[in-house]
DRENGU-541507 format. One record per residue: x negated, y, z of N, C-alpha, C in turn. Coordinates in steps of 0.1 Angstrom, whole numbers, padded with zeros to 4 digits, always signed. Atoms other than C-alpha are relative to their C-alpha. Layout:
<sites>
XYZXYZXYZ...
</sites>
This chain:
<sites>
+0014-0001+0001+0214+0076-0108-0003-0017+0004+0006+0011-0003+0197+0044-0114-0011-0004+0013+0011+0005-0008+0178+0035-0083+0004-0010+0011-0006+0011-0012+0178+0010-0052-0003+0007+0009-0001-0006-0009+0189+0034-0026+0002-0011+0014-0004+0011-0014+0185+0012+0010+0001+0007+0014-0003-0008-0014+0201+0029+0039-0002-0013+0010-0006+0006-0009+0208+0009+0067+0014+0002+0002-0017+0003+0002+0245-0004+0066+0009+0015+0013-0007-0001-0012+0269+0019+0084-0008+0014+0006+0010-0011-0009+0242+0048+0094+0002+0013-0008+0000-0012+0005+0244+0084+0082-0017+0004+0002+0015-0003-0003+0210+0095+0075-0008+0013+0009+0000-0012-0007+0215+0131+0093+0004-0006+0018-0004+0004-0013+0226+0111+0125-0010-0001+0009+0011+0001-0007+0209+0118+0157-0002-0013+0007+0006+0011-0002+0190+0087+0169-0010-0002+0016+0008+0005-0011+0177+0074+0205-0013-0003-0003+0010+0011+0003+0153+0053+0189-0003+0006-0017+0002+0000+0011+0137+0059+0156+0005-0010-0009-0007+0011+0008+0149+0041+0122-0007+0006-0011+0008-0003+0010+0128+0036+0092+0009-0003-0016-0009+0004+0011+0148+0038+0057-0011-0003-0013+0007+0005+0014+0132+0026+0023+0009+0002-0011-0005-0005+0014+0139+0040-0013-0008-0003-0008+0006+0000+0011+0128+0024-0040+0005+0006-0014-0003-0011+0008+0130+0050-0068-0003-0005-0015+0008-0001+0013+0125+0048-0108-0008+0009-0004+0009-0010+0001+0103+0070-0125+0001+0000-0020-0001-0001+0012+0108+0084-0163-0017-0001-0010+0016-0003+0003+0069+0090-0166-0005+0005+0015+0011-0002-0012+0041+0097-0140+0010+0011+0010-0002-0014-0009+0057+0132-0129+0015+0001-0002-0015-0003-0001+0094+0125-0129+0005-0007+0017-0006+0005-0019+0107+0126-0089+0014+0006-0002-0011-0002+0006+0143+0135-0105+0011-0009+0013-0007+0006-0010+0155+0105-0083-0004+0005+0015+0003-0010-0013+0140+0120-0051+0005+0011+0005-0006-0012-0002+0151+0152-0054+0019-0002-0004-0014+0006+0000+0189+0137-0063+0003-0003+0012+0000+0003-0019+0186+0122-0024-0003+0012+0008-0002-0013-0009+0181+0154-0013+0009+0008-0002-0009-0010+0006+0205+0175-0031+0015-0010+0004-0017+0004-0008+0233+0146-0022+0001+0001+0015+0003-0001-0016+0218+0148+0015-0001-0016+0006+0002+0016-0003+0212+0109+0016-0013+0003+0009+0010-0005-0006+0177+0121+0031-0008+0012+0000+0002-0012+0001+0162+0150+0043-0014-0002-0001+0012+0002+0003+0128+0162+0029-0010+0000+0015+0009+0002-0012+0113+0164+0062+0003-0016+0008+0000+0021-0008+0122+0122+0073-0013-0003-0012+0012+0007+0005+0094+0117+0043-0012-0003+0008+0013+0000-0009+0067+0103+0061-0010-0006-0009+0007+0009+0006+0049+0078+0032+0006+0001-0015-0010+0005+0009+0053+0072-0004-0010-0007-0006+0013+0008+0007+0034+0043-0023+0010-0004-0015-0007+0001+0011+0041+0040-0060-0008-0005-0011+0009+0010+0014+0033+0019-0094+0004+0014-0011+0000-0012+0015+0021+0048-0125-0002-0012-0010+0001+0006+0013+0021+0036-0159-0013+0004-0007+0016-0004+0007-0018+0046-0165-0006-0013+0000+0011+0014+0002-0048+0023-0169-0003-0005+0013+0001+0005-0016-0052+0018-0130-0020+0003-0001+0013-0001-0002-0091+0030-0133-0006+0017+0001+0008-0012-0005-0115+0056-0126+0007+0015-0009-0005-0014+0009-0099+0082-0156+0018-0002+0000-0013-0001+0001-0065+0074-0146+0010+0013+0009-0006-0014-0006-0047+0108-0140+0016-0001+0000-0014+0002+0000-0012+0095-0139+0000+0001+0014-0001+0003-0015-0017+0091-0099-0001+0014+0008-0002-0011-0005-0028+0127-0092+0011+0007-0007-0012-0010+0008+0000+0142-0116+0011-0008+0009-0011+0004-0007+0026+0121-0099-0004+0008+0016+0003-0004-0016+0008+0133-0061+0003+0012-0003-0003-0009+0003+0010+0167-0076+0013+0005+0002-0009+0002+0000+0041+0166-0085+0014+0001+0010-0008+0003-0009+0055+0151-0052+0001+0010+0010+0004-0007-0007+0036+0175-0034+0006+0016-0001-0009-0009+0002+0053+0203-0050+0014+0000+0001-0014-0002-0004+0088+0193-0046+0001+0001+0015-0002-0003-0017+0084+0189-0005-0002+0015+0001+0005-0017-0005+0067+0222-0005+0010+0009-0003-0010-0007-0001+0097+0236-0020+0011-0002+0007-0009+0006-0010+0122+0217+0000-0002+0008+0008+0003+0003-0012+0103+0222+0031-0007+0014+0004+0003-0014+0002+0088+0259+0026-0015-0001+0005+0012+0002-0003+0055+0245+0034-0010+0003-0010+0009-0002+0011+0021+0248+0014-0001-0012-0002+0004+0016+0005+0015+0215-0009-0012-0001+0005+0013+0001+0000-0021+0217-0002+0002-0008+0018-0001+0001-0017-0011+0213+0038+0007-0011-0002-0011+0010+0001+0014+0184+0030-0011-0007-0006+0008+0012+0005-0011+0169+0012-0014-0006+0010+0011+0003-0016-0038+0164+0045+0010-0009+0007-0005+0009-0010-0008+0148+0062+0008-0012-0004-0008+0008+0001+0012+0128+0041-0003-0012-0015+0005+0013+0006-0001+0094+0026+0007-0001-0012-0007+0003+0012+0010+0093-0012-0011-0013-0007+0012+0011+0003-0009+0058-0022+0006-0009-0014-0005+0004+0014-0005+0052-0059-0009-0013-0007+0007+0010+0008-0017+0021-0080+0006+0005-0018-0001+0001+0013-0020+0026-0119-0001-0014-0002-0001+0007+0011-0010+0004-0144+0011-0008+0004-0013+0007+0002+0025-0013-0153-0001-0014-0010+0003+0008+0009+0012-0043-0173+0010-0009-0001-0006+0013+0001+0034-0070-0188+0015+0007+0006-0013-0004-0001+0070-0064-0173+0000+0009+0013+0001-0007-0015+0058-0044-0141+0006+0013-0006-0004-0013+0001+0080-0012-0140-0002+0011+0008+0002-0008-0010+0070+0020-0130+0012+0006+0009-0009-0003-0010+0086+0030-0096-0007+0009+0012+0008+0001-0016+0079+0041-0060+0008+0000+0011-0005+0000-0015+0089+0038-0025-0001+0010+0009+0003-0011-0012+0096+0065-0003+0003-0007+0014-0004+0005-0014+0096+0056+0036+0005+0015+0010-0005-0011-0010+0117+0081+0054+0006-0006+0013-0001+0003-0013+0116+0081+0092+0013+0011+0003-0007-0006-0008+0148+0094+0111+0001-0003+0014-0001-0002-0013+0153+0102+0148-0015-0004+0010+0011+0001-0010+0129+0101+0179+0002-0006+0010-0003+0007-0013+0123+0081+0209+0003+0011+0011-0005-0005-0012+0142+0096+0238-0014-0004+0008+0007+0006-0010+0119+0100+0270+0006-0013+0010-0004+0011-0009+0146+0075+0287+0002-0012-0012-0005+0011+0012+0151+0052+0256-0005-0012+0002+0003+0016-0003+0151+0015+0264-0004-0005-0013-0001+0006+0016+0137-0006+0237+0006-0012-0003-0013+0007+0004+0160-0026+0223-0008-0015-0002+0002+0011+0000+0163-0065+0223-0013-0007-0011+0009+0009+0018+0137-0091+0202-0012+0009-0002+0009-0008+0004+0110-0081+0182-0001+0010-0010+0002-0015+0009+0119-0054+0167+0003+0004-0012-0004-0002+0017+0128-0033+0136-0012+0005-0006+0015-0004+0008+0102-0024+0110-0004+0014+0003+0004-0011-0007+0084+0004+0123-0011+0006-0010+0014-0005+0009+0059+0027+0104-0011+0012+0009+0008-0011-0005+0029+0050+0112-0009+0002-0008+0013-0003+0011+0004+0068+0091-0011+0008+0009+0010-0007-0005-0028+0086+0096-0008+0003-0011+0016-0006+0009-0056+0106+0072-0009+0002+0005+0013+0001-0007-0087+0105+0081-0009+0012-0009+0007-0012+0003-0114+0138+0077-0003-0007-0015+0005+0003+0015-0125+0137+0040-0010-0005+0004+0011+0008-0007-0149+0112+0037-0014+0007-0015+0010-0005+0010-0184+0122+0020-0003-0008-0009+0001+0009+0014-0194+0106-0013-0012-0012+0005+0006+0008-0003-0224+0090+0006+0001-0010+0012-0011+0011-0013-0201+0073+0033+0004-0010-0005-0010+0010+0005-0181+0053+0005-0005-0013-0004+0004+0014+0001-0187+0019+0007-0008-0005+0014+0007+0004-0016-0205+0021+0040+0006-0002+0012-0004+0001-0009-0203+0015+0072+0010+0013+0008-0004-0013-0003-0191+0050+0079+0014+0001-0004-0013-0002+0007-0160+0044+0059+0008-0014+0005-0008+0011-0002-0152+0013+0074+0004+0005+0019+0000-0009-0013-0155+0032+0111+0011+0010-0001-0011-0007+0002-0131+0056+0094+0009-0004-0001-0018+0008+0000-0101+0036+0083-0002-0007+0010-0003+0001-0012-0104+0017+0117+0009+0008+0008-0005-0010-0011-0101+0046+0135+0018+0004-0007-0011-0003+0009-0075+0054+0108+0015-0006+0005-0010+0013-0005-0053+0023+0115+0005-0001+0013-0005+0003-0014-0055+0026+0149+0010+0012+0005-0005-0013-0003-0043+0063+0152+0015-0002-0011-0013+0003+0006-0012+0050+0130+0007-0012+0007-0002+0013-0008-0007+0018+0150+0008+0009+0010-0004-0009-0016-0001+0044+0180+0012+0007-0006-0010-0009+0003+0020+0068+0158+0015-0005-0001-0008+0010+0003+0040+0037+0149+0010-0005+0014-0002+0006-0011+0045+0026+0186-0002-0015-0001+0002+0014+0001+0031-0007+0178-0013-0003+0009+0008+0001-0004+0010-0015+0203-0010-0014+0000+0009+0013+0002-0005-0052+0195-0003-0001-0015+0005+0004+0018-0021-0062+0164+0007-0009-0005-0005+0005+0010-0004-0088+0156+0015+0001-0002-0016-0009+0007+0029-0071+0153+0002+0011-0009+0004-0009+0011+0013-0052+0125+0003-0012-0015-0003+0009+0010+0027-0069+0092-0009+0000-0012+0009-0005+0014+0008-0050+0065-0003+0016+0002+0004-0014+0003-0012-0021+0061-0007+0002-0015+0008-0004+0011-0018-0003+0030-0009+0014+0005+0010-0009-0004-0048+0022+0025-0007+0007-0014+0003-0004+0011-0059+0045-0002-0013+0010+0000+0009-0005-0004-0096+0052-0002-0006+0008-0008+0011-0009+0014-0121+0079-0024-0010-0009-0006+0011+0013+0003-0145+0065-0043-0012+0013-0009+0012-0009+0005-0177+0083-0064+0003+0003-0012+0000-0009+0016-0175+0105-0093-0016+0001-0005+0014-0006+0003-0206+0115-0111-0004+0019+0007+0002-0015-0006-0198+0153-0099-0003-0005+0017+0004+0000-0016-0194+0138-0064-0015-0007+0006+0011+0004-0001-0226+0120-0070-0010+0007+0004+0010-0011+0004-0244+0151-0079-0002+0010+0012-0001-0009-0011-0233+0171-0053-0002-0008+0015+0008+0008-0013-0242+0144-0024-0017+0004-0001+0016-0001+0007-0278+0146-0044-0005+0014+0003+0004-0020-0006-0278+0184-0039-0001+0003+0012-0001-0003-0015-0272+0181-0003-0009-0008+0002+0012+0006-0008-0301+0157+0002+0006-0012+0002-0002+0014-0001-0280+0124+0004+0000-0009-0011+0000+0007+0010-0278+0097-0016+0014-0010+0001-0012+0008+0000-0248+0074-0024-0003-0012-0003+0000+0013+0000-0241+0039-0023-0004-0006-0018-0002+0001+0010-0235+0037-0059+0003+0013-0007-0006-0007+0009-0232+0063-0090+0010-0002-0007-0012+0003+0012-0210+0042-0110+0013-0001+0009-0014-0003-0007-0175+0052-0102+0006-0012-0002-0005+0012-0003-0162+0018-0112-0004-0011+0014+0010+0008-0010-0187-0003-0086+0006+0011+0012+0001-0005-0010-0182+0026-0061+0022-0002+0006-0014+0004-0004-0142+0017-0059-0002-0011+0002-0006+0018-0003-0145-0020-0057-0009+0002+0017+0010-0001-0015-0175-0008-0024+0014+0004+0009-0007-0007-0015-0146+0016-0011+0011-0012+0002-0010+0009-0003-0120-0011-0015-0005-0011+0010+0004+0012-0010-0141-0038+0006-0005+0008+0013+0005-0007-0014-0153-0011+0034+0017+0005+0007-0012+0000-0008-0115-0004+0037+0007-0012+0006-0007+0014-0002-0104-0042+0039-0009-0004+0018+0010+0001-0016-0135-0043+0070+0008+0007+0008-0003-0007-0009-0119-0018+0083+0014+0002+0009-0014+0009-0006-0085-0029+0088+0003-0010+0008+0005+0012-0010-0100-0062+0099+0002+0002+0013+0007-0004-0013-0119-0045+0126+0013+0006+0011-0010-0003-0008-0085-0027+0135+0007-0009+0007-0013+0007-0006-0063-0054+0138-0007-0016+0010+0004+0009-0008-0088-0076+0154-0006-0013-0007+0001+0010+0009-0095-0101+0126-0018+0000-0003+0016+0005+0000-0135-0092+0125-0007+0008+0012+0009-0008-0011-0158-0080+0152-0005+0017-0004+0007-0011+0003-0170-0044+0151-0015+0000+0003+0015+0003+0001-0203-0048+0141-0007+0005-0011+0005-0004+0009-0223-0026+0121-0008-0011-0012+0006+0011+0005-0247-0056+0110+0013-0005-0013-0009+0005+0006-0214-0069+0092+0000+0006-0017+0000-0007+0012-0219-0042+0063-0008-0008-0011+0008+0005+0004-0247-0065+0048+0012-0014-0010-0009+0012+0008-0214-0088+0039+0006+0004-0008-0011-0007+0006-0193-0062+0022-0006-0006-0018-0004+0001+0012-0185-0076-0013-0015-0013+0000+0008+0012+0000-0211-0106-0005+0006-0012+0007-0006+0014-0006-0193-0131+0018+0013+0001+0001-0017+0000+0006-0159-0137+0003+0010-0004+0012-0005+0009-0011-0153-0161+0032+0008+0009+0015-0002-0009-0013-0150-0126+0058+0012+0008-0006-0010-0004+0003-0112-0112+0050+0006+0007+0008-0007+0002-0008-0085-0099+0059+0016-0001-0006-0012+0007+0006-0051-0112+0057+0014+0010-0001-0012-0010+0000-0028-0079+0059+0001+0015-0007+0006-0009+0003-0048-0055+0043+0002+0000-0017+0001-0002+0017-0042-0039+0004-0004+0014+0001+0010-0008-0003-0068-0014-0003+0002+0004-0017-0001-0005+0013-0065+0009-0035-0015+0010+0001+0012-0014+0001-0097+0039-0044+0009+0004-0013-0005-0011+0012-0091+0068-0068-0010+0009-0001+0009-0012-0004-0105+0097-0075+0008+0014+0003-0007-0015-0001-0074+0121-0067+0006-0003+0014+0004-0003-0016-0085+0113-0028-0011+0006+0006+0015-0004-0005-0109+0128-0007-0003-0006+0011-0002+0004-0020-0100+0113+0028+0009-0022-0001-0006+0015+0004-0088+0075+0034+0015+0004+0008-0012+0000-0005-0049+0073+0037+0008-0013+0003-0004+0015-0008-0034+0047+0060+0017+0001+0004-0012+0001-0003+0001+0034+0062-0001-0013+0007+0005+0013-0009+0004+0008+0088+0016-0001+0002-0013+0006-0007+0040-0012+0091+0001-0011+0007+0000+0011-0009+0050-0034+0118+0013+0000+0005-0015+0002-0009+0079-0044+0141-0004+0003+0018-0001-0006-0013+0084-0024+0173+0018-0004+0008-0011+0005-0008+0109-0032+0199+0005+0016+0002-0001-0012-0005+0109+0007+0203+0009+0008-0014-0006-0008+0011+0126+0012+0170+0015-0008-0003-0011+0007+0009+0163+0001+0149-0002+0002-0010-0003-0002+0013+0176-0005+0120+0001-0018-0006-0001+0014+0003+0177-0040+0099-0012+0000-0011+0007+0002+0011+0147-0036+0077-0011-0009+0006+0008+0010-0008+0120-0065+0085-0010-0001-0014+0012-0001+0008+0086-0074+0070-0008-0010+0003+0009+0009-0003+0067-0102+0064-0011-0002-0016+0012+0001+0012+0032-0110+0042-0007-0015+0005+0006+0013+0000+0017-0140+0033-0012+0000-0011+0014+0000+0010-0022-0147+0015+0006-0009-0010-0001+0003+0011-0023-0157-0019-0013-0006-0004+0011+0006+0003-0048-0182-0025-0009+0000-0010+0009-0003+0017-0055-0178-0065+0012+0007-0008-0013-0005+0002-0033-0163-0089+0010-0008-0005-0010+0004+0006-0012-0189-0097+0009-0007+0012-0003+0005-0009-0003-0195-0061+0016+0008+0003-0014-0003-0003+0036-0189-0066+0009-0004+0014-0003+0001-0011+0042-0205-0034-0002+0008+0014+0002-0011-0014+0025-0177-0014+0014+0011+0000-0013-0008+0001+0058-0157-0026+0012-0006+0007-0010+0002-0006+0081-0182-0011-0003+0001+0016+0005-0004-0014+0060-0179+0021+0003+0006+0005-0001-0016-0002+0064-0140+0022+0017-0001+0004-0017-0007+0003+0104-0145+0017+0003-0011+0012-0007+0009-0017+0108-0177+0046+0004+0007+0008-0005-0008-0014+0106-0154+0074+0011+0011-0001-0010-0008+0002+0129-0132+0061+0010-0006-0001-0013+0011+0003+0155-0160+0058+0006-0001-0016-0004+0004+0014+0155-0161+0020-0007-0012-0008+0004+0015+0009+0146-0193-0005+0003+0003-0014+0002-0003+0019+0135-0189-0043+0004-0015-0003+0000+0015+0007+0148-0221-0059+0007+0002-0015+0012-0003-0005+0135-0215-0079-0004+0018-0001+0004-0015+0001+0143-0174-0085+0014+0003+0012-0009-0002-0011+0162-0158-0055+0014+0004-0007-0019-0005+0005+0200-0152-0060+0004+0011+0000-0005-0015+0002+0216-0121-0064+0004+0005+0013-0001-0004-0013+0227-0117-0029-0014+0002+0011+0013-0004-0003+0192-0125-0016-0008+0013-0006+0008-0013+0010+0176-0099-0041+0003+0011+0003-0008-0012-0006+0200-0073-0030-0009+0003+0012+0005-0009-0013+0183-0073+0003-0012+0006-0001+0014-0005+0001+0149-0068-0010+0000+0011+0001+0001-0013-0001+0138-0032+0000-0012+0003-0012+0011-0004+0011+0101-0032-0019-0009-0011+0002+0011+0013+0002+0075-0057-0028-0016+0004-0001+0017-0002+0002+0035-0052-0026-0004-0014+0001+0008+0011+0003+0011-0074-0041-0015+0004-0003+0015-0004-0001-0028-0073-0039-0003-0016-0007+0002+0011+0008-0043-0097-0065-0016+0005-0005+0009+0002+0009-0078-0105-0084-0006-0008-0007+0005+0016+0005-0094-0123-0111-0014-0005+0006+0008+0010-0010-0114-0151-0097-0014+0003-0004+0010-0010+0000-0148-0133-0095-0010-0017-0010+0010+0011+0007-0163-0171-0107+0005-0006-0009-0001+0007+0013-0148-0177-0136+0011-0012-0003-0009+0007+0005-0124-0202-0133+0013+0001+0010-0012+0002-0009-0088-0209-0115+0006-0012-0002-0004+0011-0003-0080-0241-0100-0010-0009-0012+0007+0002+0007-0108-0254-0123+0000+0000-0016+0003-0003+0014-0102-0243-0156-0004+0018+0001+0008-0010+0007-0121-0215-0173+0009+0013-0005-0003-0013+0005-0109-0181-0174-0008+0012-0006+0009-0011+0006-0120-0151-0192+0005+0013+0000+0001-0009-0006-0108-0125-0179-0008+0011+0003+0014-0012-0002-0143-0108-0169-0008+0000-0012+0002-0001+0010-0152-0111-0200+0001+0006-0013-0006-0008+0010-0131-0093-0222+0001+0012+0001+0001-0017+0000-0142-0057-0234+0011+0003-0004-0009-0014+0010-0112-0050-0251+0013+0004+0017-0009-0003-0010-0089-0054-0219-0010-0002+0018+0005+0000-0018-0102-0047-0182+0012-0011+0008-0005+0009-0005-0100-0073-0161+0012+0000+0012-0011-0006-0010-0078-0055-0133+0012-0003-0009-0015+0001+0006-0050-0055-0160+0007-0010-0005-0002+0013+0004-0056-0087-0173+0008-0007+0015-0004+0007-0013-0046-0099-0137+0011+0008+0005-0011-0005-0001-0021-0075-0130+0013-0001-0004-0012+0006+0009+0000-0086-0158+0005-0014+0004-0001+0014-0001-0002-0122-0151+0004+0000+0015-0004+0000-0014+0003-0120-0112+0014+0003-0003-0010-0006-0001+0029-0095-0116+0012-0007-0005-0013+0008+0008+0052-0116-0142+0001-0012+0007-0003+0012-0009+0046-0146-0117+0009+0005+0009-0006-0004-0012+0059-0127-0086+0018+0005-0004-0017-0007+0001+0090-0108-0108+0007-0012-0005-0008+0010+0001+0101-0143-0118+0005-0006+0011-0006+0007-0015+0106-0155-0084+0011+0008+0005-0011-0007-0007+0122-0124-0074+0010+0006-0007-0011-0011+0008+0141-0114-0104+0002+0010-0002+0000-0020-0001+0129-0077-0104-0013+0001+0001+0014-0001+0005+0103-0060-0120-0007+0011+0007+0007-0010-0008+0098-0034-0095-0009+0000+0009+0011+0003-0009+0067-0045-0078-0011+0006-0001+0015-0006+0001+0037-0029-0066-0008-0010-0003+0012+0011-0002+0007-0049-0076-0011+0006-0004+0011-0005+0003-0026-0039-0074-0010-0007-0002+0010+0005+0000-0057-0051-0083-0016+0003+0006+0009-0005-0011-0090-0053-0068+0001-0005+0016+0001+0002-0013-0088-0075-0039-0011-0004+0008+0013+0003-0006-0122-0075-0025+0004-0001+0016+0003+0004-0017-0123-0092+0011+0022+0002+0005-0014-0003+0001-0081-0085+0009+0004-0011-0003-0007+0014+0004-0069-0121+0014-0009-0012-0007+0012+0006+0010-0087-0152-0002-0007+0004-0006+0007-0002+0011-0113-0148-0024+0009-0005-0013-0005+0005+0011-0102-0152-0059+0022+0004+0000-0013-0005+0000-0063-0144-0047+0003+0008+0006-0007-0013-0005-0046-0119-0026+0007+0002+0012-0008+0003-0012-0016-0115-0005+0010+0007-0006-0011-0005+0000+0022-0105-0009+0007+0004+0011-0005-0004-0012+0039-0087+0013+0020+0006-0003-0015-0004+0000+0079-0081+0013+0008+0007+0011-0013-0007-0011+0104-0055+0030+0017-0006-0001-0016+0004+0000+0141-0068+0033+0005+0003+0013-0009-0001-0014+0170-0060+0052+0004-0013+0008-0002+0006-0004+0179-0085+0077+0012-0005-0006-0012+0007+0003+0206-0112+0068+0014+0003+0009
</sites>
């Protein structure tokens, strides 16, 4: 099997543990419904189906409103888990975040990252020394009505879900959170009509604009939960307006395939054990190759100019958020991404930034998501890396 399966060295996946441990599996897909690599891990006993707590992946769709590759993957994943666990797929769908970004432009390779948790903290288990190992917590909010998408009600829903996920991970301090991935619903024509029939008004009936509004609300929700913004409903007026307000650790996606806010929190906790660590760095623009180096440095890796084979083998997963600069320039030079009617601007930026990051890492298996409203500096985004400690 041609897959990057990263388990802590010398640890059997079914071994009992007094402290929880996270394993990350970066797996290939031959098409958006291909879960054969994960099924093989189950068959080999490398992980148990019940240990899977979240999935983040890149599918080869267009990344837009009508990108059904994301729903296809999610349906196949839930069917696989339902068959292995003996539980209804619809029930799993409400519990397990499956966050997907469509669009593998340029060198980006379709893949998915499976997060598997083993062990449970014993009542008398002492926390380990130091800042701790990488921990994960997840939460799925109640279904978000269409009239709440992009409004403060969504901000509050995301903030509450982030706090719930932090509690589940055993992360008490916001500064110990390394990265938060969120998937939010958007407003489709059908959802807008249903809301209107019920006497409600949506923020926008334009599906594309609703995705941007949902991402903005999600970013504000994460920022509030992490103490980067005050919990003030008056800030609703700043969304998609004041881009000086942003979250340095949030990656938000939006799509038709979800009806609730799905949240994955990754951070460090002394209550967890294992070799995985994570770092995240803001990216000031689409040419900020230094941000990749900044994300690698806390993990003890140096790209000069590309990661060496030994360091590259330590990398478990990479997540990037990027945005075509809305002002139409990158470092003073005009770009045409926003004016191209043949290729969507988000597809342009994913291909450009994905190629830059892949060149530094020497690996095309990178989660690159466009639409970085309030996620990192305006016109930029962020880079996050999970790696094994040296």
